[in-house]
C-alpha positions in Angstrom: -4.1 -5.0 9.1 -4.1 -8.3 11.2 -1.9 -6.8 14.0 -4.0 -7.8 16.8 -2.6 -5.9 19.8 -5.4 -4.0 21.8 -3.0 -1.8 23.7 -1.2 -0.5 20.6 -0.7 3.2 21.3 0.3 4.5 17.8 0.3 3.9 14.1 2.8 5.7 11.9 2.5 5.7 8.1 5.7 6.5 6.3 4.0 7.2 3.1 0.4 7.5 2.1 -2.1 4.5 1.9 -4.0 4.2 -1.5 -7.4 5.1 -0.1 -9.2 6.6 2.9 -10.8 3.2 3.6 -7.3 1.6 3.7 -6.0 4.3 6.0 -9.1 4.1 8.3 -8.7 0.4 8.7 -5.0 0.5 9.3 -4.9 3.4 11.6 -7.8 1.8 13.6 -5.2 -0.9 14.8 -4.4 1.7 17.6 -6.2 2.5 20.7 -8.8 -0.3 20.9 -8.1 -0.9 24.5 -6.6 2.6 25.4 -8.1 5.9 26.2 -5.5 7.6 24.2 -3.6 6.6 21.0 -2.1 8.4 18.0 -2.3 7.9 14.2 0.4 9.9 12.3 0.5 10.1 8.5 3.9 11.2 7.0 3.2 11.8 3.3 6.2 12.2 0.9 6.7 13.8 -2.5 7.2 10.4 -4.1 3.8 9.1 -3.0 1.7 10.1 -6.0 4.1 8.5 -8.6 4.3 5.3 -6.5 0.5 5.0 -6.0 -0.2 5.5 -9.7 2.3 2.9 -10.7 0.8 0.5 -8.1 -2.7 1.0 -9.5 -1.5 0.8 -13.1 0.2 -2.6 -12.4 -2.8 -3.9 -10.6 -5.0 -3.4 -13.7 -2.9 -4.1 -16.6 -4.3 -3.2 -20.1 -5.7 -5.8 -22.5 -2.7 -5.7 -24.8 -0.4 -6.6 -21.9 -2.6 -9.6 -20.8 -2.8 -10.9 -24.4 1.0 -10.6 -24.9 1.8 -12.4 -21.6 -0.6 -15.2 -22.5 0.9 -15.6 -26.0 4.4 -15.9 -24.5 3.2 -18.6 -22.0 1.4 -20.5 -24.7 4.6 -20.6 -26.7 6.3 -22.4 -23.7 4.2 -25.5 -23.1 7.0 -26.8 -20.7 6.4 -23.9 -18.6 8.1 -20.6 -17.7 9.0 -18.8 -14.6 8.1 -15.2 -13.6 11.7 -13.9 -14.0 12.2 -15.7 -17.4 8.9 -14.4 -18.6 9.7 -10.9 -17.6 13.1 -11.1 -19.4 11.5 -12.6 -22.5 9.0 -9.7 -22.6 11.5 -7.0 -21.4 9.1 -5.9 -18.8 9.4 -5.3 -15.0 8.6 -8.4 -13.0 5.8 -6.5 -11.2 4.1 -5.8 -14.5 4.3 -9.5 -15.4 3.1 -10.6 -11.9 0.1 -8.4 -12.2 -0.9 -10.0 -15.7 -0.4 -13.4 -14.2 -2.5 -12.6 -11.2 -5.5 -11.3 -13.3 -5.3 -14.4 -15.5 -5.0 -16.9 -12.7 -8.0 -15.5 -11.0 -10.3 -16.2 -13.9 -13.2 -18.8 -13.3 -11.5 -20.9 -16.0 -8.0 -19.6 -15.9 -6.0 -19.7 -19.2 -2.8 -20.5 -17.3 -1.8 -22.6 -14.2 1.3 -22.7 -12.0 3.0 -25.9 -11.3 6.4 -26.3 -9.6 7.1 -22.6 -9.8 6.5 -22.4 -13.6 3.4 -21.1 -15.5 1.8 -23.4 -18.1 -1.0 -22.7 -20.5 -4.3 -24.5 -20.1 -5.7 -23.3 -23.4 -9.0 -22.3 -21.9 -10.6 -19.5 -23.8 -9.6 -15.9 -22.4 -11.1 -12.6 -23.4 -9.8 -9.7 -21.2 -12.6 -7.4 -20.0 -10.7 -4.2 -20.8 -13.8 -2.1 -19.9 -13.9 -3.6 -16.5 -10.1 -3.3 -16.0 -10.3 0.4 -17.0 -13.4 1.0 -14.7 -11.6 -0.5 -11.6 -8.4 1.5 -12.3 -10.5 4.7 -12.6 -12.1 3.9 -9.3 -8.8 3.2 -7.6 -7.4 6.5 -8.9 -10.5 8.4 -7.6 -9.8 6.8 -4.1 -6.2 7.8 -4.4 -7.2 11.4 -5.2 -9.4 11.5 -2.2 -6.6 10.2 0.0 -4.4 13.1 -1.2 -7.2 15.5 -0.4 -7.2 14.0 3.1 -3.5 14.7 3.4 -4.0 18.3 2.6 -7.4 18.7 4.5 -7.8 21.6 6.9 -11.0 20.5 8.6 -11.6 17.7 11.0 -9.6 14.7 9.9 -11.8 12.1 11.5 -14.9 13.6 10.0 -13.2 13.4 6.6 -12.5 9.7 7.0 -15.9 8.8 8.3 -17.6 10.8 5.7 -15.7 8.8 3.1 -17.2 5.6 4.6 -20.7 6.9 4.5 -21.2 8.3 8.0 -23.6 11.3 7.8 -22.5 12.8 11.1 -21.0 16.2 10.6 -19.7 16.6 14.2 -16.0 17.4 14.4 -14.0 14.9 16.6 -12.3 17.7 18.6 -9.1 15.6 18.9 -7.4 15.6 15.7 -4.5 18.1 15.0 -6.8 20.2 12.8 -9.5 20.4 15.5 -6.9 21.2 18.1 -5.2 23.8 16.0 -1.8 22.3 16.8 0.1 19.2 16.4 -1.3 16.3 18.4 2.3 15.2 19.2 5.1 17.5 20.0 8.0 17.4 17.5 10.4 18.5 20.4 12.7 15.9 21.9 15.4 16.1 24.5 19.1 15.6 23.9 18.8 12.3 25.9 15.9 11.0 23.8 17.7 11.8 20.6 20.9 10.0 21.8 18.8 7.0 22.8 17.1 7.0 19.4 20.4 7.3 17.6 21.9 4.5 19.6 19.1 2.2 19.0 18.9 2.9 15.3 22.7 2.1 15.0 22.1 -1.2 16.8 19.2 -2.0 14.4 21.5 -1.5 11.4 20.4 2.0 10.3 23.5 3.8 8.9 24.1 7.4 8.0 21.5 10.2 8.7 17.9 9.8 9.7 16.5 10.0 6.1 14.2 7.1 5.1 16.1 4.1 3.8 16.0 0.4 3.6 17.5 0.5 7.1 14.3 1.8 8.4 12.6 -1.4 7.5 15.2 -3.4 9.6 14.8 -1.0 12.4 11.0 -1.2 12.5 11.1 -5.0 12.3 13.6 -5.0 15.1 11.4 -2.8 17.2 8.2 -4.8 16.7 10.0 -8.2 16.5 8.4 -8.9 13.1 
């Protein structure tokens, strides 16, 4: 999102977005000023566990919110994210989720100043039912995204249907409509050699399996 390049000819997802709406918005960055563009989803076996952890972290339970707030109120001089996580013996991601939820309140019970969280002692009662409702909704969206990844019908029709479009007409352009991959997996020896050389220059070491080196490579390719 926010990548404003009208002649972008492809979007590759190394891993599955959290919902069909997210995927539709992201893949829609490609082909805005081109007659032809490609969106490629590369799901992995680790996607489900990662998605469920991200959703769980985004909607922390009432007990975690209460315990985080109690710890901050015991430190009137303030406490950093990392120190708070160490004190509670939780992952920093979990602590940050609790902090984000409380800081977003209309009258937040905590405030951040000079990199440290301090209590405001405003009344705070976590809405556990609302948190659980939102978490269930996000999990349902994730389940639909996994349905998309395994879908055998028109992929565009699936996405537009999720967004409320009643048109049942197949797109005729996706891999399922074509009955074959939209992109050929075959590459020449020359292309493979060029790719290996470029990846080596970008700092990717070892084989072509996904690794942190891929992040450096992609950033080098797009200059980001």
